[in-house]
DRENDO-1510 file (C-alpha; in Angstrom, 1 decimal, always signed):
<recs>
REC; n; res; u; v; w
REC; 1; MET; -22.4; -32.4; +60.3 .
REC; 2; ARG; -18.6; -34.5; +60.8 .
REC; 3; LYS; -19.0; -35.6; +57.1 .
REC; 4; PHE; -19.5; -31.9; +56.0 .
REC; 5; VAL; -16.1; -31.2; +57.2 .
REC; 6; LEU; -14.4; -34.5; +56.0 .
REC; 7; ALA; -16.2; -33.7; +52.4 .
REC; 8; ALA; -14.7; -29.9; +53.0 .
REC; 9; VAL; -11.3; -31.0; +54.4 .
REC; 10; ALA; -11.2; -34.0; +50.6 .
REC; 11; VAL; -12.1; -31.1; +48.7 .
REC; 12; ALA; -9.6; -28.4; +50.0 .
REC; 13; ILE; -6.8; -31.5; +49.5 .
REC; 14; ALA; -8.0; -32.3; +45.9 .
REC; 15; ALA; -8.0; -28.6; +45.2 .
REC; 16; GLY; -4.6; -28.3; +46.2 .
REC; 17; ALA; -3.4; -31.3; +45.1 .
REC; 18; VAL; -4.1; -30.4; +41.6 .
REC; 19; LEU; -4.2; -26.3; +41.9 .
REC; 20; ALA; -0.5; -26.9; +42.6 .
REC; 21; PRO; +2.2; -26.3; +40.2 .
REC; 22; SER; +4.3; -29.9; +39.5 .
REC; 23; PRO; +7.4; -30.3; +37.6 .
REC; 24; ALA; +5.5; -31.3; +34.6 .
REC; 25; GLU; +3.7; -28.4; +34.1 .
REC; 26; ALA; +5.9; -25.8; +35.6 .
REC; 27; TRP; +5.8; -24.3; +32.0 .
REC; 28; TRP; +2.0; -23.0; +32.7 .
REC; 29; ARG; +1.4; -19.9; +34.5 .
REC; 30; GLY; -2.2; -18.5; +32.9 .
REC; 31; PRO; -5.5; -19.4; +34.9 .
REC; 32; GLY; -7.6; -22.4; +33.3 .
REC; 33; ILE; -8.7; -25.3; +35.2 .
REC; 34; PHE; -7.0; -28.2; +35.5 .
REC; 35; PHE; -9.4; -31.7; +34.3 .
REC; 36; PHE; -5.5; -34.5; +34.7 .
REC; 37; GLY; -4.9; -32.7; +30.8 .
REC; 38; PRO; -3.5; -29.8; +29.4 .
REC; 39; PRO; -4.9; -26.7; +30.4 .
REC; 40; ILE; -8.6; -25.2; +29.2 .
REC; 41; VAL; -8.6; -21.5; +29.6 .
REC; 42; ILE; -11.8; -20.1; +30.0 .
REC; 43; GLY; -12.4; -16.7; +28.1 .
REC; 44; PRO; -12.6; -15.2; +24.4 .
REC; 45; PRO; -11.5; -17.2; +21.5 .
REC; 46; VAL; -8.2; -17.0; +19.7 .
REC; 47; VAL; -9.0; -15.1; +17.0 .
REC; 48; TYR; -6.6; -14.7; +13.4 .
REC; 49; ALA; -7.6; -12.2; +11.1 .
REC; 50; PRO; -5.0; -12.0; +8.1 .
REC; 51; PRO; -3.9; -8.7; +7.3 .
REC; 52; PRO; -5.4; -7.7; +3.8 .
REC; 53; PRO; -3.9; -8.2; +0.8 .
REC; 54; VAL; -1.6; -5.4; -0.5 .
REC; 55; ILE; -2.5; -4.2; -4.1 .
REC; 56; TYR; -0.2; -2.3; -6.0 .
REC; 57; ALA; -1.3; +0.3; -8.3 .
REC; 58; PRO; -0.1; +0.6; -11.9 .
REC; 59; ALA; +2.3; +3.4; -12.2 .
REC; 60; PRO; +0.6; +6.4; -14.9 .
REC; 61; VAL; +1.8; +5.9; -18.0 .
REC; 62; TYR; +3.1; +9.0; -19.6 .
REC; 63; GLN; +3.6; +9.6; -23.3 .
REC; 64; PRO; +6.2; +12.1; -24.3 .
REC; 65; ALA; +4.5; +14.9; -26.2 .
REC; 66; PRO; +4.7; +14.8; -30.4 .
REC; 67; ALA; +8.4; +15.0; -31.3 .
REC; 68; TYR; +9.0; +17.2; -34.2 .
REC; 69; ALA; +11.4; +18.8; -35.6 .
REC; 70; ALA; +11.3; +23.2; -35.0 .
REC; 71; ALA; +11.9; +25.1; -37.9 .
REC; 72; GLN; +14.0; +28.1; -38.2 .
REC; 73; THR; +13.9; +29.3; -41.3 .
REC; 74; CYS; +10.0; +31.0; -43.1 .
REC; 75; TYR; +10.3; +30.8; -47.0 .
REC; 76; ALA; +7.2; +32.9; -47.4 .
REC; 77; ALA; +7.0; +33.9; -51.3 .
REC; 78; ALA; +10.2; +35.9; -52.5 .
REC; 79; TYR; +11.4; +36.5; -49.4 .
REC; 80; ILE; +13.2; +34.1; -46.3 .
REC; 81; CYS; +13.5; +35.5; -43.1 .
REC; 82; PRO; +14.4; +33.5; -39.3 .
REC; 83; LEU; +11.7; +32.6; -37.4 .
REC; 84; ASP; +11.2; +34.0; -34.3 .
REC; 85; GLN; +9.5; +31.3; -32.8 .
REC; 86; PRO; +9.3; +27.3; -33.1 .
REC; 87; THR; +7.8; +26.5; -35.6 .
REC; 88; PRO; +7.0; +22.3; -36.5 .
REC; 89; VAL; +8.0; +21.9; -40.5 .
REC; 90; GLY; +5.8; +22.8; -43.0 .
REC; 91; GLY; +3.8; +24.6; -40.6 .
REC; 92; PRO; +2.2; +27.7; -41.1 .
REC; 93; CYS; +4.6; +31.5; -40.5 .
REC; 94; SER; +4.7; +35.1; -41.8 .
REC; 95; CYS; +8.0; +36.9; -42.6 .
REC; 96; PRO; +7.7; +41.0; -42.3 .
REC; 97; THR; +7.9; +42.8; -45.9 .
REC; 98; ASN; +7.3; +46.4; -46.8 .
REC; 99; GLN; +3.7; +46.2; -47.6 .
REC; 100; GLY; +2.9; +43.9; -44.4 .
REC; 101; ARG; +3.6; +40.4; -43.6 .
REC; 102; ALA; +3.7; +38.1; -46.5 .
REC; 103; TYR; +2.9; +34.2; -44.9 .
REC; 104; GLY; +4.8; +31.1; -46.4 .
REC; 105; ARG; +4.9; +27.8; -44.7 .
REC; 106; ALA; +8.2; +26.9; -42.3 .
REC; 107; ARG; +11.2; +24.8; -43.5 .
</recs>
C-alpha cells in the first residue's frame, strides 16, 4: 500500500510540474497535453477552405437600333405631301387626293 501512495504522489508531483505554467510556455493557454515539447492539441483538425472563385459574367451587348434617315416628304406620282409618321428613305408612303390615295416613295 505504501508503494501505491508513493507512486500516486510521484505522479501528482510530475503532473503538477508538467502542467504548471512556466515563463517559456506562458503564451499557451489552450487545452492540450504537454510532453516536454510543443503542445499537442486534441480536437478536430483545422481545415482551411478557400472561398469560391469569383466569376464575372460578361456585360450584355446591346445592339443599337438600325439607324436610318427619316424621310419628311412623300413623292407619289404628281403629288407631293408631308409625312405624318417617320418613314425610312425609300419606304412606301401615300398622299391623299380627291380620288383616293396616291402611292409613292418617301424621300
